N, C-alpha and C positions, 0 to 999 in steps of 0.2 A: 504494500500500500504506500510505502514511502516513495514520494515522487517530487523531487526538487524542482523540476520544470513547472509543475502545477502549484508549487508552494505548499504542498502537503508533506510535512516533515514528521517522521516518527523518531523521537529522540531516545526511546528506551525507558528503562525503569527510573522512576523519580524517588529519590531517597527522602525528600521532604515535599509531599504532595501539596500541603498548605502554601508553601512558598511558591511553587509552580503555578498553582491556581491564582494566587494573588498577583502574579506577574502577567497573567493572561487578560485579554480584554473581554472575552466571552468564553464561557464554558459550554461545550456541546455535549449533551448526554441523551442520545437517541435510544433510550431504554425500551425494550419490548417486553421485558418480564423482570420480576424481582419482587421482593417482599420487604416490608418495613421501611424505615427512613433511609434514603439514599445519601450516605455520608458526603459524597462528592458535591451534591447540590447544597447541602447545609454548609459545607466548607466554602463553597463559592459565595454564599450570602455573607458568611463571617468575614471573607476577604474583600467584600465589596465588588465581586465579579458577577455581572448578570449571567443568566444561563438560559439556554434553549433546551427544552426536554419534552418528553411525551407525557401523557396523562399518567402512565405507569410511574414515571420518574418523579412526578410532583405529588403523587397520592400521599395523603397523611401529613404533609408538611405545611401547607399554607392556609388551611381552613377556607374561609371566604375572602381572604385578602388577595389582592392582585399579585400574580407571580412576579418574580424578579427577572423578567425577560419574557419569554413566550412558551406556551405549551402547544405543541403541534404533533398530530399523529400521522399526518401525511408527509412523505419525504420531501416533496416539492415545497410545501408550506414551511417545513422545518428549515430547509436551505435558505429560503427567502427571509425568514425571520432572523436567521443567523446573520445574513448580510445586512439587513436593516438595522439590527442592534449594533453591529460592528461599525457601520458607517454613520448612523444618525446619532449625534451627540446628545440631543434632547431625549430621545428614546432610551439611550444608554443610561443617562443620569436618572431618569424616571424608574427604570428597572433596578438600578442600584438602590434607590430610596425604598422601593417596594421590598427588596431583600432585607433592608434594615428594619422595616416595620415587621416583617415576618419573624426575624430573629428576636426582636424586642417583645413581640407578643407571645410566641410559642417556645422560645428557647432561653428565657431569662434564668440564669443559673440560680439566683437567689430564690426566686419563686419556686422553681422546680425542686430545689433542695428542701425548702420548707414543706412543700406538698409531700415529698418523700418521707421526711421526718414525721409528719402527722400520720401518714399511712402506717409507718412502722410502729409508732406509739399505739395506734388503734389496734393493730394486730397483737402487740405485746399485752395489752390490757385484756384481750379476749382470745388468747392463744388457743385454748381448748376448742372454743367454738369455731375459730378459723380453721384449725386442723380438721375438725369434724366435717367441714364443708369441702375439704380437699379430697375428693373421691380418688383421683388418680394417685395422689401421694399415698393414701391408705392402701390402695391396691398394690403399688410398688413396694411399700414396706412389708405387706403381707407376703408377696412373692419372694422378696429377699429373705425373709425369715423362713419361709417354706423351703427355699433352696438350701439354706444352711441345715435345716432339719434333715432333709433327705440326703445331703452329702454326709452328714454325721452317721446316718443309718447305713449308708453304703460303706463307709470306712469301718464301721463296727462289724458288718458282715464280712468284709474283706479280711479283717484281722482275725476272725474266727477260723478261717480255713487255712 
């Protein structure tokens, strides 16, 4: 894919992705599948770098706020959005501001830390009830204990003979 004549350069592995993203003018992430938050897109917002991605890339990140660039699922629209964001200074600044709004709204470390602490305190105060609701955990504990039980029986039988 590396093609110097077309200006498409693949530089290889980046030891500091945040630094590379912060030096880029636009992050392109044409994601077709994936789960959870896409770190590269959050990193772009933290760096002030607008991004062009798909609805899969943006899911779960921005709520109802405007994206920090464009969300396009058609490859032609994607390419055009990348060119527009790269060339149009006003669009680029607006996208950058949108990214700051998303980070401030959904990724505030102080707020997230406090929410996490409150959740842990609530679980601590009603640990038995919390564990009682955890069916999968109960099932896994039961299976782990059962496997130990049967392994012990096997060793016992093996040692008899």
